[in-house]
A tleap script that builds the chain and sets N, CA, C and O, in Angstrom:
source leaprc.protein.ff14SB
mol = sequence {
  NMET ALA VAL GLU THR MET GLU MET PRO LEU
  ALA VAL ARG ARG ARG ALA THR MET ASP ALA
  LEU ALA GLU LEU ALA GLU GLY GLY LEU ALA
  GLU ARG MET ARG LEU ASP ALA ALA ALA ARG
  VAL LEU ARG THR ALA ARG ARG ALA VAL ASP
  MET THR GLY ARG VAL MET ALA LEU PRO PRO
  VAL MET GLN GLY TRP ASP PRO ALA ALA THR
  THR ALA ARG GLU HIE VAL GLU THR LEU THR
  PRO ARG GLN ILE ASP ALA LEU LEU ALA GLU
  GLY SER ARG TRP ALA ALA ALA LEU LEU ARG
  ALA GLU PRO GLU LEU ARG ARG ALA CALA
}
set mol.1.N position { -12.641 16.264 24.587 }
set mol.1.CA position { -12.180 14.911 24.356 }
set mol.1.C position { -10.822 14.754 25.029 }
set mol.1.O position { -9.896 15.527 24.780 }
set mol.2.N position { -10.724 13.769 25.860 }
set mol.2.CA position { -9.473 13.505 26.565 }
set mol.2.C position { -8.510 12.745 25.661 }
set mol.2.O position { -8.916 11.895 24.869 }
set mol.3.N position { -7.257 13.060 25.793 }
set mol.3.CA position { -6.219 12.376 25.028 }
set mol.3.C position { -5.349 11.609 26.006 }
set mol.3.O position { -4.811 12.170 26.961 }
set mol.4.N position { -5.224 10.330 25.751 }
set mol.4.CA position { -4.361 9.514 26.607 }
set mol.4.C position { -2.994 9.396 25.966 }
set mol.4.O position { -2.872 9.213 24.754 }
set mol.5.N position { -1.993 9.501 26.775 }
set mol.5.CA position { -0.649 9.259 26.279 }
set mol.5.C position { -0.014 8.201 27.157 }
set mol.5.O position { -0.270 8.111 28.357 }
set mol.6.N position { 0.793 7.434 26.536 }
set mol.6.CA position { 1.529 6.412 27.279 }
set mol.6.C position { 3.001 6.766 27.179 }
set mol.6.O position { 3.571 6.803 26.089 }
set mol.7.N position { 3.581 7.014 28.278 }
set mol.7.CA position { 4.999 7.313 28.296 }
set mol.7.C position { 5.789 6.016 28.273 }
set mol.7.O position { 5.616 5.142 29.122 }
set mol.8.N position { 6.644 5.919 27.295 }
set mol.8.CA position { 7.520 4.753 27.231 }
set mol.8.C position { 8.719 5.018 28.133 }
set mol.8.O position { 9.164 6.159 28.264 }
set mol.9.N position { 9.229 3.986 28.739 }
set mol.9.CA position { 10.454 4.163 29.533 }
set mol.9.C position { 11.581 4.684 28.638 }
set mol.9.O position { 11.611 4.404 27.439 }
set mol.10.N position { 12.482 5.422 29.216 }
set mol.10.CA position { 13.584 6.031 28.481 }
set mol.10.C position { 14.350 5.001 27.650 }
set mol.10.O position { 14.688 5.276 26.498 }
set mol.11.N position { 14.624 3.845 28.197 }
set mol.11.CA position { 15.386 2.823 27.471 }
set mol.11.C position { 14.633 2.358 26.228 }
set mol.11.O position { 15.251 2.100 25.195 }
set mol.12.N position { 13.319 2.249 26.312 }
set mol.12.CA position { 12.508 1.819 25.175 }
set mol.12.C position { 12.494 2.906 24.101 }
set mol.12.O position { 12.632 2.617 22.913 }
set mol.13.N position { 12.327 4.163 24.531 }
set mol.13.CA position { 12.356 5.275 23.572 }
set mol.13.C position { 13.710 5.374 22.886 }
set mol.13.O position { 13.794 5.624 21.683 }
set mol.14.N position { 14.758 5.177 23.660 }
set mol.14.CA position { 16.110 5.241 23.090 }
set mol.14.C position { 16.308 4.142 22.057 }
set mol.14.O position { 16.846 4.405 20.981 }
set mol.15.N position { 15.883 2.908 22.359 }
set mol.15.CA position { 16.027 1.790 21.429 }
set mol.15.C position { 15.212 2.044 20.160 }
set mol.15.O position { 15.689 1.787 19.055 }
set mol.16.N position { 13.992 2.545 20.314 }
set mol.16.CA position { 13.144 2.840 19.161 }
set mol.16.C position { 13.785 3.913 18.276 }
set mol.16.O position { 13.757 3.817 17.049 }
set mol.17.N position { 14.362 4.933 18.914 }
set mol.17.CA position { 15.028 5.999 18.168 }
set mol.17.C position { 16.256 5.471 17.441 }
set mol.17.O position { 16.472 5.794 16.273 }
set mol.18.N position { 17.051 4.671 18.113 }
set mol.18.CA position { 18.255 4.118 17.488 }
set mol.18.C position { 17.889 3.197 16.318 }
set mol.18.O position { 18.546 3.227 15.277 }
set mol.19.N position { 16.849 2.386 16.487 }
set mol.19.CA position { 16.399 1.505 15.402 }
set mol.19.C position { 15.921 2.330 14.205 }
set mol.19.O position { 16.227 2.004 13.059 }
set mol.20.N position { 15.172 3.397 14.478 }
set mol.20.CA position { 14.673 4.253 13.399 }
set mol.20.C position { 15.824 4.949 12.677 }
set mol.20.O position { 15.818 5.045 11.450 }
set mol.21.N position { 16.808 5.432 13.428 }
set mol.21.CA position { 17.974 6.068 12.803 }
set mol.21.C position { 18.735 5.090 11.918 }
set mol.21.O position { 19.158 5.440 10.816 }
set mol.22.N position { 18.907 3.875 12.399 }
set mol.22.CA position { 19.612 2.864 11.606 }
set mol.22.C position { 18.836 2.565 10.327 }
set mol.22.O position { 19.425 2.445 9.253 }
set mol.23.N position { 17.528 2.447 10.443 }
set mol.23.CA position { 16.709 2.180 9.254 }
set mol.23.C position { 16.811 3.318 8.247 }
set mol.23.O position { 16.896 3.080 7.042 }
set mol.24.N position { 16.803 4.565 8.743 }
set mol.24.CA position { 16.954 5.719 7.856 }
set mol.24.C position { 18.320 5.715 7.177 }
set mol.24.O position { 18.418 5.911 5.966 }
set mol.25.N position { 19.362 5.492 7.954 }
set mol.25.CA position { 20.727 5.527 7.425 }
set mol.25.C position { 20.964 4.444 6.388 }
set mol.25.O position { 21.707 4.655 5.429 }
set mol.26.N position { 20.343 3.294 6.568 }
set mol.26.CA position { 20.558 2.167 5.656 }
set mol.26.C position { 19.601 2.186 4.461 }
set mol.26.O position { 19.683 1.316 3.594 }
set mol.27.N position { 18.708 3.154 4.406 }
set mol.27.CA position { 17.767 3.237 3.298 }
set mol.27.C position { 16.572 2.316 3.439 }
set mol.27.O position { 15.776 2.194 2.507 }
set mol.28.N position { 16.432 1.673 4.570 }
set mol.28.CA position { 15.339 0.724 4.768 }
set mol.28.C position { 13.970 1.369 4.864 }
set mol.28.O position { 12.973 0.778 4.449 }
set mol.29.N position { 13.912 2.581 5.409 }
set mol.29.CA position { 12.627 3.243 5.563 }
set mol.29.C position { 11.978 3.514 4.207 }
set mol.29.O position { 10.790 3.251 4.019 }
set mol.30.N position { 12.750 4.031 3.279 }
set mol.30.CA position { 12.203 4.330 1.956 }
set mol.30.C position { 11.694 3.062 1.274 }
set mol.30.O position { 10.634 3.079 0.648 }
set mol.31.N position { 12.429 1.981 1.389 }
set mol.31.CA position { 12.007 0.727 0.761 }
set mol.31.C position { 10.757 0.181 1.429 }
set mol.31.O position { 9.860 -0.318 0.749 }
set mol.32.N position { 10.688 0.268 2.745 }
set mol.32.CA position { 9.498 -0.206 3.456 }
set mol.32.C position { 8.273 0.604 3.047 }
set mol.32.O position { 7.191 0.050 2.856 }
set mol.33.N position { 8.446 1.918 2.913 }
set mol.33.CA position { 7.332 2.772 2.505 }
set mol.33.C position { 6.895 2.456 1.077 }
set mol.33.O position { 5.704 2.494 0.767 }
set mol.34.N position { 7.845 2.148 0.216 }
set mol.34.CA position { 7.544 1.788 -1.173 }
set mol.34.C position { 6.738 0.485 -1.235 }
set mol.34.O position { 5.764 0.381 -1.979 }
set mol.35.N position { 7.159 -0.503 -0.443 }
set mol.35.CA position { 6.421 -1.765 -0.395 }
set mol.35.C position { 5.025 -1.557 0.191 }
set mol.35.O position { 4.055 -2.142 -0.292 }
set mol.36.N position { 4.922 -0.729 1.226 }
set mol.36.CA position { 3.614 -0.429 1.813 }
set mol.36.C position { 2.698 0.243 0.791 }
set mol.36.O position { 1.511 -0.075 0.710 }
set mol.37.N position { 3.254 1.175 0.010 }
set mol.37.CA position { 2.455 1.863 -1.006 }
set mol.37.C position { 1.978 0.889 -2.080 }
set mol.37.O position { 0.823 0.951 -2.502 }
set mol.38.N position { 2.845 0.004 -2.520 }
set mol.38.CA position { 2.464 -0.975 -3.539 }
set mol.38.C position { 1.381 -1.917 -3.010 }
set mol.38.O position { 0.442 -2.251 -3.732 }
set mol.39.N position { 1.508 -2.339 -1.766 }
set mol.39.CA position { 0.485 -3.206 -1.168 }
set mol.39.C position { -0.838 -2.458 -1.055 }
set mol.39.O position { -1.901 -3.043 -1.263 }
set mol.40.N position { -0.780 -1.196 -0.735 }
set mol.40.CA position { -2.007 -0.402 -0.627 }
set mol.40.C position { -2.692 -0.276 -1.983 }
set mol.40.O position { -3.920 -0.319 -2.065 }
set mol.41.N position { -1.910 -0.120 -3.041 }
set mol.41.CA position { -2.482 -0.063 -4.388 }
set mol.41.C position { -3.253 -1.353 -4.671 }
set mol.41.O position { -4.385 -1.304 -5.153 }
set mol.42.N position { -2.653 -2.493 -4.377 }
set mol.42.CA position { -3.326 -3.777 -4.615 }
set mol.42.C position { -4.618 -3.891 -3.812 }
set mol.42.O position { -5.663 -4.253 -4.352 }
set mol.43.N position { -4.539 -3.581 -2.524 }
set mol.43.CA position { -5.733 -3.693 -1.668 }
set mol.43.C position { -6.833 -2.753 -2.134 }
set mol.43.O position { -8.001 -3.137 -2.178 }
set mol.44.N position { -6.469 -1.531 -2.481 }
set mol.44.CA position { -7.457 -0.548 -2.912 }
set mol.44.C position { -8.106 -0.971 -4.220 }
set mol.44.O position { -9.320 -0.843 -4.382 }
set mol.45.N position { -7.319 -1.468 -5.143 }
set mol.45.CA position { -7.877 -1.920 -6.421 }
set mol.45.C position { -8.846 -3.075 -6.199 }
set mol.45.O position { -9.928 -3.103 -6.786 }
set mol.46.N position { -8.466 -4.018 -5.363 }
set mol.46.CA position { -9.339 -5.162 -5.079 }
set mol.46.C position { -10.652 -4.695 -4.458 }
set mol.46.O position { -11.727 -5.141 -4.861 }
set mol.47.N position { -10.564 -3.803 -3.483 }
set mol.47.CA position { -11.774 -3.302 -2.813 }
set mol.47.C position { -12.651 -2.510 -3.772 }
set mol.47.O position { -13.877 -2.618 -3.730 }
set mol.48.N position { -12.026 -1.713 -4.636 }
set mol.48.CA position { -12.796 -0.906 -5.591 }
set mol.48.C position { -13.562 -1.799 -6.559 }
set mol.48.O position { -14.725 -1.536 -6.865 }
set mol.49.N position { -12.914 -2.846 -7.038 }
set mol.49.CA position { -13.588 -3.782 -7.945 }
set mol.49.C position { -14.738 -4.467 -7.215 }
set mol.49.O position { -15.834 -4.597 -7.761 }
set mol.50.N position { -14.491 -4.902 -5.991 }
set mol.50.CA position { -15.538 -5.554 -5.199 }
set mol.50.C position { -16.693 -4.597 -4.910 }
set mol.50.O position { -17.859 -4.986 -4.983 }
set mol.51.N position { -16.369 -3.356 -4.584 }
set mol.51.CA position { -17.375 -2.372 -4.205 }
set mol.51.C position { -18.256 -1.970 -5.385 }
set mol.51.O position { -19.474 -1.852 -5.248 }
set mol.52.N position { -17.636 -1.764 -6.539 }
set mol.52.CA position { -18.390 -1.283 -7.694 }
set mol.52.C position { -19.046 -2.410 -8.463 }
set mol.52.O position { -20.035 -2.196 -9.163 }
set mol.53.N position { -18.498 -3.618 -8.336 }
set mol.53.CA position { -19.001 -4.725 -9.140 }
set mol.53.C position { -18.674 -4.545 -10.615 }
set mol.53.O position { -19.151 -5.296 -11.466 }
set mol.54.N position { -17.877 -3.566 -10.897 }
set mol.54.CA position { -17.518 -3.240 -12.287 }
set mol.54.C position { -16.408 -4.175 -12.751 }
set mol.54.O position { -15.404 -4.373 -12.067 }
set mol.55.N position { -16.617 -4.728 -13.901 }
set mol.55.CA position { -15.583 -5.582 -14.485 }
set mol.55.C position { -14.655 -4.669 -15.270 }
set mol.55.O position { -14.886 -4.370 -16.442 }
set mol.56.N position { -13.621 -4.243 -14.606 }
set mol.56.CA position { -12.628 -3.364 -15.223 }
set mol.56.C position { -11.298 -4.073 -15.114 }
set mol.56.O position { -10.783 -4.299 -14.019 }
set mol.57.N position { -10.762 -4.415 -16.239 }
set mol.57.CA position { -9.536 -5.209 -16.248 }
set mol.57.C position { -8.420 -4.514 -15.483 }
set mol.57.O position { -8.177 -3.318 -15.640 }
set mol.58.N position { -7.755 -5.295 -14.657 }
set mol.58.CA position { -6.574 -4.801 -13.959 }
set mol.58.C position { -5.374 -4.915 -14.886 }
set mol.58.O position { -5.287 -5.864 -15.665 }
set mol.59.N position { -4.451 -3.968 -14.815 }
set mol.59.CA position { -3.224 -4.113 -15.599 }
set mol.59.C position { -2.520 -5.408 -15.189 }
set mol.59.O position { -2.657 -5.846 -14.047 }
set mol.60.N position { -1.774 -6.022 -16.100 }
set mol.60.CA position { -1.110 -7.293 -15.800 }
set mol.60.C position { -0.317 -7.287 -14.502 }
set mol.60.O position { -0.318 -8.278 -13.772 }
set mol.61.N position { 0.353 -6.190 -14.210 }
set mol.61.CA position { 1.175 -6.144 -12.993 }
set mol.61.C position { 0.316 -6.173 -11.732 }
set mol.61.O position { 0.813 -6.496 -10.654 }
set mol.62.N position { -0.961 -5.839 -11.856 }
set mol.62.CA position { -1.854 -5.842 -10.701 }
set mol.62.C position { -2.619 -7.162 -10.580 }
set mol.62.O position { -3.380 -7.359 -9.633 }
set mol.63.N position { -2.417 -8.038 -11.516 }
set mol.63.CA position { -3.082 -9.337 -11.476 }
set mol.63.C position { -2.175 -10.349 -10.778 }
set mol.63.O position { -0.993 -10.091 -10.552 }
set mol.64.N position { -2.733 -11.469 -10.450 }
set mol.64.CA position { -1.916 -12.540 -9.903 }
set mol.64.C position { -1.889 -12.613 -8.394 }
set mol.64.O position { -1.316 -13.546 -7.832 }
set mol.65.N position { -2.496 -11.647 -7.725 }
set mol.65.CA position { -2.531 -11.698 -6.266 }
set mol.65.C position { -3.794 -12.415 -5.824 }
set mol.65.O position { -4.899 -12.045 -6.219 }
set mol.66.N position { -3.629 -13.428 -5.013 }
set mol.66.CA position { -4.758 -14.166 -4.450 }
set mol.66.C position { -4.868 -13.784 -2.977 }
set mol.66.O position { -4.102 -14.282 -2.152 }
set mol.67.N position { -5.817 -12.902 -2.636 }
set mol.67.CA position { -5.911 -12.444 -1.251 }
set mol.67.C position { -6.285 -13.550 -0.268 }
set mol.67.O position { -6.101 -13.387 0.939 }
set mol.68.N position { -6.803 -14.663 -0.759 }
set mol.68.CA position { -7.105 -15.783 0.135 }
set mol.68.C position { -5.830 -16.545 0.508 }
set mol.68.O position { -5.794 -17.252 1.515 }
set mol.69.N position { -4.795 -16.396 -0.305 }
set mol.69.CA position { -3.551 -17.140 -0.079 }
set mol.69.C position { -2.479 -16.317 0.623 }
set mol.69.O position { -1.752 -16.837 1.469 }
set mol.70.N position { -2.375 -15.034 0.278 }
set mol.70.CA position { -1.339 -14.177 0.867 }
set mol.70.C position { -1.889 -12.780 1.092 }
set mol.70.O position { -2.897 -12.392 0.500 }
set mol.71.N position { -1.225 -12.039 1.942 }
set mol.71.CA position { -1.578 -10.630 2.107 }
set mol.71.C position { -1.010 -9.855 0.917 }
set mol.71.O position { -0.142 -10.342 0.192 }
set mol.72.N position { -1.515 -8.655 0.740 }
set mol.72.CA position { -0.984 -7.807 -0.333 }
set mol.72.C position { 0.503 -7.549 -0.113 }
set mol.72.O position { 1.288 -7.555 -1.061 }
set mol.73.N position { 0.880 -7.327 1.128 }
set mol.73.CA position { 2.289 -7.056 1.429 }
set mol.73.C position { 3.156 -8.263 1.086 }
set mol.73.O position { 4.231 -8.108 0.505 }
set mol.74.N position { 2.697 -9.461 1.439 }
set mol.74.CA position { 3.467 -10.667 1.112 }
set mol.74.C position { 3.612 -10.814 -0.399 }
set mol.74.O position { 4.676 -11.187 -0.893 }
set mol.75.N position { 2.545 -10.521 -1.127 }
set mol.75.CA position { 2.614 -10.626 -2.588 }
set mol.75.C position { 3.615 -9.616 -3.150 }
set mol.75.O position { 4.438 -9.954 -4.001 }
set mol.76.N position { 3.536 -8.392 -2.675 }
set mol.76.CA position { 4.429 -7.335 -3.166 }
set mol.76.C position { 5.892 -7.688 -2.901 }
set mol.76.O position { 6.764 -7.376 -3.712 }
set mol.77.N position { 6.159 -8.331 -1.777 }
set mol.77.CA position { 7.535 -8.700 -1.449 }
set mol.77.C position { 8.110 -9.735 -2.409 }
set mol.77.O position { 9.326 -9.927 -2.441 }
set mol.78.N position { 7.268 -10.404 -3.190 }
set mol.78.CA position { 7.757 -11.368 -4.180 }
set mol.78.C position { 8.057 -10.715 -5.527 }
set mol.78.O position { 8.625 -11.353 -6.414 }
set mol.79.N position { 7.680 -9.451 -5.684 }
set mol.79.CA position { 7.862 -8.760 -6.961 }
set mol.79.C position { 9.274 -8.203 -7.090 }
set mol.79.O position { 9.944 -7.928 -6.094 }
set mol.80.N position { 9.707 -8.043 -8.324 }
set mol.80.CA position { 11.000 -7.412 -8.585 }
set mol.80.C position { 10.839 -5.896 -8.444 }
set mol.80.O position { 9.718 -5.391 -8.499 }
set mol.81.N position { 11.936 -5.169 -8.264 }
set mol.81.CA position { 11.832 -3.700 -8.202 }
set mol.81.C position { 11.144 -3.113 -9.439 }
set mol.81.O position { 10.373 -2.161 -9.320 }
set mol.82.N position { 11.408 -3.658 -10.596 }
set mol.82.CA position { 10.772 -3.162 -11.831 }
set mol.82.C position { 9.256 -3.384 -11.780 }
set mol.82.O position { 8.483 -2.523 -12.200 }
set mol.83.N position { 8.839 -4.543 -11.264 }
set mol.83.CA position { 7.409 -4.818 -11.143 }
set mol.83.C position { 6.744 -3.894 -10.127 }
set mol.83.O position { 5.603 -3.474 -10.319 }
set mol.84.N position { 7.446 -3.581 -9.062 }
set mol.84.CA position { 6.894 -2.660 -8.062 }
set mol.84.C position { 6.739 -1.271 -8.672 }
set mol.84.O position { 5.718 -0.617 -8.461 }
set mol.85.N position { 7.738 -0.812 -9.425 }
set mol.85.CA position { 7.629 0.478 -10.111 }
set mol.85.C position { 6.416 0.487 -11.037 }
set mol.85.O position { 5.648 1.449 -11.062 }
set mol.86.N position { 6.255 -0.596 -11.798 }
set mol.86.CA position { 5.119 -0.686 -12.720 }
set mol.86.C position { 3.794 -0.705 -11.960 }
set mol.86.O position { 2.826 -0.069 -12.378 }
set mol.87.N position { 3.751 -1.427 -10.857 }
set mol.87.CA position { 2.535 -1.490 -10.046 }
set mol.87.C position { 2.141 -0.109 -9.550 }
set mol.87.O position { 0.971 0.265 -9.621 }
set mol.88.N position { 3.098 0.647 -9.053 }
set mol.88.CA position { 2.809 1.988 -8.562 }
set mol.88.C position { 2.337 2.907 -9.684 }
set mol.88.O position { 1.399 3.683 -9.501 }
set mol.89.N position { 2.983 2.823 -10.840 }
set mol.89.CA position { 2.598 3.677 -11.967 }
set mol.89.C position { 1.254 3.247 -12.557 }
set mol.89.O position { 0.374 4.081 -12.773 }
set mol.90.N position { 1.100 1.972 -12.813 }
set mol.90.CA position { -0.145 1.470 -13.395 }
set mol.90.C position { -1.314 1.623 -12.441 }
set mol.90.O position { -2.439 1.883 -12.868 }
set mol.91.N position { -1.056 1.464 -11.153 }
set mol.91.CA position { -2.117 1.621 -10.161 }
set mol.91.C position { -2.724 3.009 -10.213 }
set mol.91.O position { -3.943 3.160 -10.129 }
set mol.92.N position { -1.889 4.018 -10.349 }
set mol.92.CA position { -2.382 5.400 -10.440 }
set mol.92.C position { -3.227 5.596 -11.690 }
set mol.92.O position { -4.297 6.201 -11.631 }
set mol.93.N position { -2.754 5.091 -12.812 }
set mol.93.CA position { -3.511 5.231 -14.061 }
set mol.93.C position { -4.832 4.471 -13.996 }
set mol.93.O position { -5.865 4.961 -14.454 }
set mol.94.N position { -4.789 3.265 -13.420 }
set mol.94.CA position { -5.992 2.451 -13.307 }
set mol.94.C position { -7.029 3.151 -12.430 }
set mol.94.O position { -8.209 3.195 -12.778 }
set mol.95.N position { -6.592 3.695 -11.298 }
set mol.95.CA position { -7.510 4.390 -10.395 }
set mol.95.C position { -8.142 5.606 -11.078 }
set mol.95.O position { -9.338 5.853 -10.923 }
set mol.96.N position { -7.352 6.355 -11.822 }
set mol.96.CA position { -7.882 7.515 -12.542 }
set mol.96.C position { -8.926 7.082 -13.569 }
set mol.96.O position { -9.960 7.734 -13.717 }
set mol.97.N position { -8.659 5.982 -14.278 }
set mol.97.CA position { -9.611 5.474 -15.261 }
set mol.97.C position { -10.902 5.017 -14.578 }
set mol.97.O position { -11.994 5.254 -15.094 }
set mol.98.N position { -10.781 4.366 -13.424 }
set mol.98.CA position { -11.969 3.918 -12.691 }
set mol.98.C position { -12.794 5.114 -12.232 }
set mol.98.O position { -14.021 5.084 -12.322 }
set mol.99.N position { -12.152 6.151 -11.750 }
set mol.99.CA position { -12.888 7.338 -11.315 }
set mol.99.C position { -13.556 8.053 -12.474 }
set mol.99.O position { -14.622 8.644 -12.305 }
set mol.100.N position { -12.946 8.007 -13.644 }
set mol.100.CA position { -13.606 8.587 -14.827 }
set mol.100.C position { -14.837 7.758 -15.197 }
set mol.100.O position { -15.870 8.307 -15.581 }
set mol.101.N position { -14.719 6.437 -15.077 }
set mol.101.CA position { -15.823 5.545 -15.427 }
set mol.101.C position { -16.922 5.541 -14.368 }
set mol.101.O position { -18.089 5.313 -14.686 }
set mol.102.N position { -16.559 5.788 -13.122 }
set mol.102.CA position { -17.499 5.756 -11.986 }
set mol.102.C position { -17.375 7.064 -11.191 }
set mol.102.O position { -16.884 7.054 -10.063 }
set mol.103.N position { -17.816 8.185 -11.770 }
set mol.103.CA position { -17.619 9.475 -11.107 }
set mol.103.C position { -18.274 9.583 -9.724 }
set mol.103.O position { -17.846 10.389 -8.898 }
set mol.104.N position { -19.304 8.776 -9.474 }
set mol.104.CA position { -19.948 8.846 -8.165 }
set mol.104.C position { -19.031 8.368 -7.045 }
set mol.104.O position { -19.281 8.668 -5.877 }
set mol.105.N position { -17.983 7.636 -7.376 }
set mol.105.CA position { -17.024 7.213 -6.349 }
set mol.105.C position { -16.329 8.410 -5.704 }
set mol.105.O position { -15.939 8.350 -4.538 }
set mol.106.N position { -16.177 9.482 -6.452 }
set mol.106.CA position { -15.549 10.691 -5.892 }
set mol.106.C position { -16.413 11.292 -4.794 }
set mol.106.O position { -15.902 11.939 -3.880 }
set mol.107.N position { -17.701 11.082 -4.882 }
set mol.107.CA position { -18.621 11.660 -3.918 }
set mol.107.C position { -19.031 10.656 -2.839 }
set mol.107.O position { -19.821 10.991 -1.957 }
set mol.108.N position { -18.507 9.434 -2.897 }
set mol.108.CA position { -18.931 8.371 -1.978 }
set mol.108.C position { -18.540 8.640 -0.536 }
set mol.108.O position { -19.218 8.185 0.386 }
set mol.109.N position { -17.479 9.360 -0.335 }
set mol.109.CA position { -17.013 9.611 1.040 }
set mol.109.C position { -17.852 10.623 1.676 }
set mol.109.O position { -17.625 10.975 2.833 }
savepdb mol mol.pdb
quit
């Protein structure tokens, strides 16, 4: 299998590196990753409910997102830090409960 690589011009690589360093230094990377994780929890929960057809109540912090109106990321950006913490914690518990209720999901892949 051939692997293609695209070499970026030195100036572009330098700018990308400087931007990444600034984001790391300012703490932006960690926050962006946290928001990405919270959005992924929402998307995964929505897909799991759709896939299983199981009526399994979402925790309150996971409710209220209308995927027809906004993306998961846009919704997460409206949440407070406390709500994001709760979403991440509750999302893990909810997923574990769903897997206990639907053990065949573990073998679906």
